[in-house]
DSSP file (Angstrom, degrees, kcal/mol; ACC not computed):
  #  RESIDUE AA STRUCTURE BP1 BP2  ACC     N-H-->O    O-->H-N    N-H-->O    O-->H-N    TCO  KAPPA ALPHA  PHI   PSI    X-CA   Y-CA   Z-CA
    1    1 A X    >         0   0    0      0, 0.0     3,-0.7     0, 0.0     5,-0.2   0.000 360.0 360.0 360.0 -20.7    0.0    0.0    0.0
    2    2 A X  T 3   +     0   0    0      1,-0.2     4,-0.0     3,-0.1     0, 0.0   0.750 360.0  59.7 -68.3 -22.3    3.0    2.3    0.4
    3    3 A X  T 3  S+     0   0    0      1,-0.1     2,-0.6    63,-0.1    -1,-0.2   0.724  95.5  67.5 -78.7 -20.5    3.6    2.2   -3.3
    4    4 A X  S <  S-     0   0    0     -3,-0.7     2,-0.8    58,-0.0    -1,-0.1  -0.882  80.4-136.2-106.2 115.5    0.2    3.7   -4.2
    5    5 A X    >   -     0   0    0     -2,-0.6     3,-1.5     1,-0.2     4,-0.3  -0.556  10.0-160.1 -73.6 110.4   -0.5    7.3   -3.3
    6    6 A X  G >  S+     0   0    0     -2,-0.8     3,-1.9     1,-0.3    -1,-0.2   0.828  86.9  67.0 -57.0 -33.4   -4.0    7.4   -1.8
    7    7 A X  G >  S+     0   0    0      1,-0.3     3,-1.1     2,-0.2    -1,-0.3   0.755  87.4  67.5 -65.8 -22.2   -4.2   11.1   -2.4
    8    8 A X  G <  S+     0   0    0     -3,-1.5    -1,-0.3     1,-0.2    -2,-0.2   0.676 104.4  44.6 -67.7 -13.7   -4.1   10.5   -6.2
    9    9 A X  G <  S+     0   0    0     -3,-1.9     2,-0.4    -4,-0.3    -1,-0.2   0.238  97.3  88.7-114.4  12.3   -7.5    8.9   -5.9
   10   10 A X  S <  S-     0   0    0     -3,-1.1     5,-0.1    -4,-0.1    16,-0.1  -0.919  87.3-103.2-109.6 135.8   -9.1   11.5   -3.6
   11   11 A X    >>  -     0   0    0     -2,-0.4     3,-2.4    14,-0.4     4,-0.5  -0.281  38.6-107.5 -59.4 142.8  -10.9   14.6   -5.0
   12   12 A X  G >4 S+     0   0    0      1,-0.3     3,-1.3     2,-0.2     4,-0.3   0.776 114.8  54.0 -38.1 -51.3   -8.8   17.8   -4.7
   13   13 A X  G 34 S+     0   0    0      1,-0.3    -1,-0.3     2,-0.1     3,-0.2   0.715 114.5  43.0 -65.4 -17.2  -10.7   19.5   -1.9
   14   14 A X  G X4 S+     0   0    0     -3,-2.4     3,-2.6     1,-0.1     4,-0.3   0.406  79.9 105.0-104.4   0.7  -10.3   16.4    0.3
   15   15 A X  G X< S+     0   0    0     -3,-1.3     3,-1.9    -4,-0.5     4,-0.2   0.806  72.1  64.1 -55.8 -33.6   -6.7   15.5   -0.4
   16   16 A X  G 3  S+     0   0    0     -4,-0.3    -1,-0.3     1,-0.3     3,-0.3   0.740 104.9  48.1 -64.0 -18.8   -5.5   16.8    3.0
   17   17 A X  G X  S+     0   0    0     -3,-2.6     3,-2.3     1,-0.2    -1,-0.3   0.406  80.5 109.1 -99.8   2.1   -7.6   14.0    4.5
   18   18 A X  T <  S+     0   0    0     -3,-1.9    -1,-0.2    -4,-0.3    -2,-0.1   0.756  78.8  44.5 -53.7 -30.6   -6.2   11.3    2.2
   19   19 A X  T 3  S+     0   0    0     -3,-0.3    -1,-0.3    -4,-0.2     2,-0.3   0.192  85.6 109.0-108.9  17.5   -4.1    9.5    4.8
   20   20 A X  S <  S-     0   0    0     -3,-2.3     2,-1.9     2,-0.1    15,-0.4  -0.662  80.8-113.1 -81.6 151.2   -6.7    9.4    7.6
   21   21 A X  S    S+     0   0    0     -2,-0.3     2,-0.3    13,-0.1    13,-0.1  -0.497  82.8  90.5 -88.1  72.9   -8.1    6.0    8.2
   22   22 A X  S    S-     0   0    0     -2,-1.9    13,-0.2    -5,-0.2    -2,-0.1  -0.988  80.6 -95.6-159.1 152.5  -11.6    6.7    7.1
   23   23 A X        -     0   0    0     -2,-0.3     2,-0.3    11,-0.1    10,-0.2  -0.400  38.9-158.6 -70.0 152.7  -13.7    6.6    3.9
   24   24 A X  E     -A   32   0A   0      8,-1.5     8,-2.7    -2,-0.1     2,-0.1  -0.974  22.2-103.2-130.6 145.8  -14.0    9.8    1.9
   25   25 A X  E     +A   31   0A   0     -2,-0.3   -14,-0.4     6,-0.2     6,-0.3  -0.426  28.9 179.2 -69.0 141.5  -16.6   10.9   -0.6
   26   26 A X  E     -     0   0A   0      4,-2.4     5,-0.2     1,-0.4    -1,-0.1   0.246  52.0 -95.9-122.0   8.0  -15.6   10.7   -4.2
   27   27 A X  E >  S+A   30   0A   0      3,-0.7     3,-1.4   -16,-0.0    -1,-0.4  -0.176  99.6  68.9  96.5 168.3  -18.9   12.0   -5.8
   28   28 A X  T 3  S-     0   0    0      1,-0.3     3,-0.1    -3,-0.1    55,-0.0   0.832 127.4 -66.3  53.8  38.1  -21.9   10.2   -7.2
   29   29 A X  T 3  S+     0   0    0      1,-0.2     2,-0.3     0, 0.0    -1,-0.3   0.804 109.4 120.1  55.3  33.6  -22.8    9.0   -3.7
   30   30 A X  E <   -A   27   0A   0     -3,-1.4    -4,-2.4    29,-0.0    -3,-0.7  -0.814  45.5-156.3-122.6 161.7  -19.7    6.8   -3.6
   31   31 A X  E     -A   25   0A   0     -2,-0.3     2,-0.5    -6,-0.3    29,-0.3  -0.927  22.6-117.3-133.8 158.7  -16.7    6.7   -1.3
   32   32 A X  E     -A   24   0A   0     -8,-2.7    -8,-1.5    -2,-0.3     3,-0.1  -0.853  48.1-111.6 -87.8 132.9  -13.1    5.6   -1.3
   33   33 A X        -     0   0    0     -2,-0.5   -11,-0.2   -10,-0.2     2,-0.1  -0.271  33.6 -96.3 -65.4 153.2  -12.8    2.9    1.3
   34   34 A X    >>  -     0   0    0    -13,-0.1     4,-2.1     1,-0.1     3,-0.5  -0.399  36.2-114.3 -69.0 147.7  -10.7    3.6    4.5
   35   35 A X  H 3> S+     0   0    0    -15,-0.4     4,-2.8     1,-0.2     5,-0.2   0.857 114.1  59.1 -56.3 -37.4   -7.1    2.3    4.2
   36   36 A X  H 3> S+     0   0    0      1,-0.2     4,-2.4     2,-0.2    -1,-0.2   0.936 108.1  45.2 -58.2 -45.9   -7.7   -0.3    6.9
   37   37 A X  H <> S+     0   0    0     -3,-0.5     4,-2.7     2,-0.2     5,-0.3   0.891 111.7  51.8 -65.8 -38.7  -10.5   -1.9    4.9
   38   38 A X  H  X S+     0   0    0     -4,-2.1     4,-2.5     1,-0.2     5,-0.2   0.940 113.1  45.4 -58.9 -46.8   -8.5   -1.8    1.7
   39   39 A X  H  X S+     0   0    0     -4,-2.8     4,-2.6    -5,-0.2    -2,-0.2   0.893 112.8  50.3 -62.4 -41.1   -5.6   -3.5    3.5
   40   40 A X  H  X S+     0   0    0     -4,-2.4     4,-2.1    -5,-0.2    -2,-0.2   0.947 113.7  44.8 -63.8 -49.8   -7.9   -6.1    5.1
   41   41 A X  H  X S+     0   0    0     -4,-2.7     4,-1.0     1,-0.2    -2,-0.2   0.897 114.6  48.7 -61.9 -42.3   -9.6   -7.0    1.8
   42   42 A X  H >X>S+     0   0    0     -4,-2.5     3,-0.6    -5,-0.3     4,-0.6   0.925 111.6  48.5 -67.1 -44.1   -6.3   -7.2   -0.1
   43   43 A X  H ><5S+     0   0    0     -4,-2.6     3,-1.0     1,-0.2    -1,-0.2   0.869 105.7  58.7 -62.0 -37.4   -4.7   -9.4    2.6
   44   44 A X  H 3<5S+     0   0    0     -4,-2.1    -1,-0.2     1,-0.2    -2,-0.2   0.757  97.0  63.0 -64.6 -26.5   -7.7  -11.7    2.6
   45   45 A X  H <<5S-     0   0    0     -4,-1.0    -1,-0.2    -3,-0.6    -2,-0.2   0.733  86.5-154.4 -68.1 -25.2   -7.2  -12.4   -1.1
   46   46 A X  T <<5 -     0   0    0     -3,-1.0    -3,-0.1    -4,-0.6    -2,-0.1   0.918  24.4-162.0  46.8  52.0   -3.8  -14.0   -0.5
   47   47 A X      < -     0   0    0     -5,-0.5     2,-0.3     2,-0.1    -1,-0.1  -0.251  13.5-151.3 -67.9 149.8   -2.8  -13.0   -4.1
   48   48 A X    >   -     0   0    0      4,-0.0     3,-2.3     1,-0.0    24,-0.5  -0.854  31.0-109.6-112.0 153.3    0.1  -14.5   -5.9
   49   49 A X  T 3  S+     0   0    0     -2,-0.3    -2,-0.1     1,-0.3    -1,-0.0   0.714 118.8  54.0 -58.7 -19.1    2.0  -12.6   -8.6
   50   50 A X  T 3  S+     0   0    0     21,-0.1    -1,-0.3    22,-0.1    21,-0.1   0.475  86.7 112.9 -92.3  -3.4    0.5  -14.9  -11.3
   51   51 A X    <   -     0   0    0     -3,-2.3    21,-1.8    19,-0.3    22,-1.4  -0.318  55.4-147.9 -71.9 148.5   -3.1  -14.2  -10.2
   52   52 A X  E     -b   73   0B   0     20,-0.2     2,-0.4    19,-0.2    22,-0.2  -0.948  17.5-157.8-111.7 141.9   -5.8  -12.4  -12.3
   53   53 A X  E     -b   74   0B   0     20,-2.3    22,-3.1    -2,-0.4     2,-0.5  -0.950  13.8-157.9-125.9 138.7   -8.4  -10.4  -10.4
   54   54 A X  E     -b   75   0B   0     -2,-0.4     2,-0.5    20,-0.2    22,-0.2  -0.975  14.7-166.9-112.1 118.3  -11.8   -9.2  -11.3
   55   55 A X  E     -b   76   0B   0     20,-3.5    22,-2.0    -2,-0.5     2,-0.7  -0.922   7.9-153.4-106.0 127.6  -13.0   -6.2   -9.2
   56   56 A X  E    S+b   77   0B   0     -2,-0.5    22,-0.1     1,-0.2    20,-0.1  -0.896  76.4  26.9-101.6 115.0  -16.6   -5.2   -9.4
   57   57 A X        -     0   0    0     20,-2.5    21,-0.3    -2,-0.7    -1,-0.2   0.855  62.2-163.9  97.0  77.6  -17.1   -1.5   -8.6
   58   58 A X    >   +     0   0    0     19,-1.3     3,-2.2     1,-0.2     6,-0.3   0.868  27.5 161.6 -57.9 -41.1  -14.0    0.5   -9.4
   59   59 A X  T 3  S-     0   0    0      1,-0.3    -1,-0.2     2,-0.1   -27,-0.1  -0.369  74.7  -3.6  59.3-117.2  -15.1    3.4   -7.3
   60   60 A X  T 3  S-     0   0    0    -29,-0.3    -1,-0.3    -2,-0.3    -2,-0.1   0.741  91.3-124.5 -78.0 -25.2  -12.1    5.6   -6.7
   61   61 A X  S <> S+     0   0    0     -3,-2.2     4,-2.1    -4,-0.2     5,-0.2   0.332  80.9 114.4  94.5  -8.9   -9.7    3.2   -8.4
   62   62 A X  H  > S+     0   0    0      1,-0.2     4,-2.2     2,-0.2     5,-0.2   0.928  75.0  47.4 -66.2 -46.1   -7.5    2.9   -5.3
   63   63 A X  H  > S+     0   0    0     -5,-0.3     4,-2.7     1,-0.2    -1,-0.2   0.907 110.8  52.8 -63.4 -38.7   -8.2   -0.7   -4.6
   64   64 A X  H  > S+     0   0    0     -6,-0.3     4,-2.2     1,-0.2    -1,-0.2   0.906 109.4  50.1 -61.0 -42.2   -7.6   -1.6   -8.3
   65   65 A X  H  X S+     0   0    0     -4,-2.1     4,-0.8     2,-0.2    -1,-0.2   0.909 110.6  48.8 -65.7 -40.1   -4.2    0.2   -8.1
   66   66 A X  H >< S+     0   0    0     -4,-2.2     3,-1.0     1,-0.2     4,-0.5   0.934 111.9  49.4 -62.8 -46.5   -3.3   -1.7   -4.9
   67   67 A X  H >X S+     0   0    0     -4,-2.7     4,-2.4     1,-0.3     3,-1.7   0.866 102.9  61.3 -61.6 -37.1   -4.3   -5.0   -6.5
   68   68 A X  H 3< S+     0   0    0     -4,-2.2    -1,-0.3     1,-0.3    -2,-0.2   0.736  98.1  58.6 -67.5 -20.7   -2.2   -4.2   -9.6
   69   69 A X  T << S+     0   0    0     -3,-1.0    -1,-0.3    -4,-0.8    -2,-0.2   0.711 117.7  30.7 -75.7 -17.2    0.9   -4.1   -7.4
   70   70 A X  T <4 S+     0   0    0     -3,-1.7   -19,-0.3    -4,-0.5     2,-0.2   0.682 112.9  56.6-116.0 -25.4    0.3   -7.7   -6.3
   71   71 A X  S  < S-     0   0    0     -4,-2.4   -22,-0.2   -21,-0.1   -19,-0.2  -0.691  75.4-121.5-114.5 162.1   -1.4   -9.6   -9.2
   72   72 A X  S    S+     0   0    0    -21,-1.8     2,-0.3   -24,-0.5   -20,-0.2   0.877  95.1   5.6 -69.0 -37.1   -0.5  -10.2  -12.8
   73   73 A X  E     -b   52   0B   0    -22,-1.4   -20,-2.3    -6,-0.1     2,-0.4  -0.994  61.7-161.6-150.2 140.0   -3.6   -8.6  -14.2
   74   74 A X  E     -b   53   0B   0     -2,-0.3     2,-0.5   -22,-0.2   -20,-0.2  -0.993   2.2-169.1-127.2 129.2   -6.6   -6.6  -12.7
   75   75 A X  E     +b   54   0B   0    -22,-3.1   -20,-3.5    -2,-0.4     2,-0.4  -0.970  13.8 180.0-114.2 129.5   -9.9   -6.1  -14.5
   76   76 A X  E     -b   55   0B   0     -2,-0.5     2,-0.3   -22,-0.2   -20,-0.2  -0.995   7.4-168.0-135.3 136.3  -12.2   -3.6  -12.9
   77   77 A X  E     -b   56   0B   0    -22,-2.0   -20,-2.5    -2,-0.4   -19,-1.3  -0.924   3.3-162.2-125.5 154.0  -15.6   -2.4  -13.9
   78   78 A X        -     0   0    0     -2,-0.3     6,-0.1   -21,-0.3    -2,-0.0  -0.998  13.8-161.0-136.9 130.8  -17.8    0.4  -12.8
   79   79 A X  S    S+     0   0    0     -2,-0.4     2,-1.1     1,-0.1    -1,-0.1   0.794  80.2  79.9 -82.7 -29.2  -21.6    0.9  -13.2
   80   80 A X  S >> S-     0   0    0      1,-0.2     4,-2.4     2,-0.1     3,-0.8  -0.695  74.4-156.4 -83.1 101.6  -21.4    4.7  -12.6
   81   81 A X  H 3> S+     0   0    0     -2,-1.1     4,-2.6     1,-0.3     5,-0.2   0.826  85.9  51.6 -52.6 -47.6  -20.2    5.9  -16.0
   82   82 A X  H 3> S+     0   0    0      1,-0.2     4,-2.1     2,-0.2    -1,-0.3   0.885 113.1  47.3 -60.6 -37.0  -18.6    9.2  -14.9
   83   83 A X  H <> S+     0   0    0     -3,-0.8     4,-2.8     2,-0.2     5,-0.2   0.929 110.7  51.4 -68.6 -43.5  -16.6    7.4  -12.3
   84   84 A X  H  X S+     0   0    0     -4,-2.4     4,-1.8     1,-0.2    -2,-0.2   0.915 111.3  47.4 -58.7 -43.3  -15.5    4.7  -14.7
   85   85 A X  H  X S+     0   0    0     -4,-2.6     4,-1.6     2,-0.2    -1,-0.2   0.922 113.8  47.0 -62.0 -46.6  -14.3    7.3  -17.2
   86   86 A X  H  X S+     0   0    0     -4,-2.1     4,-2.5    -5,-0.2    -2,-0.2   0.897 112.2  50.0 -65.0 -40.3  -12.4    9.3  -14.6
   87   87 A X  H  X S+     0   0    0     -4,-2.8     4,-3.1     1,-0.2     5,-0.3   0.842 103.4  59.5 -71.5 -31.5  -10.8    6.2  -13.0
   88   88 A X  H  X S+     0   0    0     -4,-1.8     4,-1.7    -5,-0.2    -1,-0.2   0.939 111.0  41.8 -59.2 -45.8   -9.7    5.0  -16.4
   89   89 A X  H  X S+     0   0    0     -4,-1.6     4,-2.1     2,-0.2    -2,-0.2   0.918 115.5  50.4 -63.0 -45.8   -7.7    8.3  -16.7
   90   90 A X  H  X S+     0   0    0     -4,-2.5     4,-1.9     1,-0.2    -2,-0.2   0.912 111.8  45.9 -62.3 -43.9   -6.5    8.1  -13.1
   91   91 A X  H  <>S+     0   0    0     -4,-3.1     5,-3.0     1,-0.2     4,-0.3   0.869 112.2  51.3 -68.4 -36.2   -5.3    4.6  -13.3
   92   92 A X  H ><5S+     0   0    0     -4,-1.7     3,-0.7    -5,-0.3    -1,-0.2   0.876 110.3  49.4 -66.9 -35.8   -3.6    5.3  -16.6
   93   93 A X  H 3<5S+     0   0    0     -4,-2.1    -2,-0.2     1,-0.2    -1,-0.2   0.835 110.3  50.7 -68.0 -34.7   -1.8    8.3  -15.1
   94   94 A X  T 3<5S-     0   0    0     -4,-1.9    -1,-0.2    -5,-0.2    -2,-0.2   0.492 114.6-122.0 -80.5  -4.4   -0.8    6.1  -12.2
   95   95 A X  T < 5       0   0    0     -3,-0.7    -3,-0.2    -4,-0.3    -2,-0.1   0.884 360.0 360.0  62.5  41.9    0.6    3.6  -14.7
   96   96 A X      <       0   0    0     -5,-3.0    -4,-0.2    -6,-0.1   -22,-0.2   0.382 360.0 360.0-100.2 360.0   -1.6    0.8  -13.3
């Protein structure tokens, strides 16, 4: 998780809160999960470097970026179109 800057996935006005252990709003009635939960979910997967992951609900893109550090390939889909488009750009910029 140290390799992925959480602030890159938090809206500008809330960036100062990026490293607090709490969920933050990202728009469209969605949130970026608190770091503790992201870590817990990621650890529970027990990923191997050869694994492929399907994430349902891209949201902020932060979880996908974390998973991309651990798995061979990550596929992520988002039902909220504006979020999906923004996250595609964010993840590309983060080189995920």
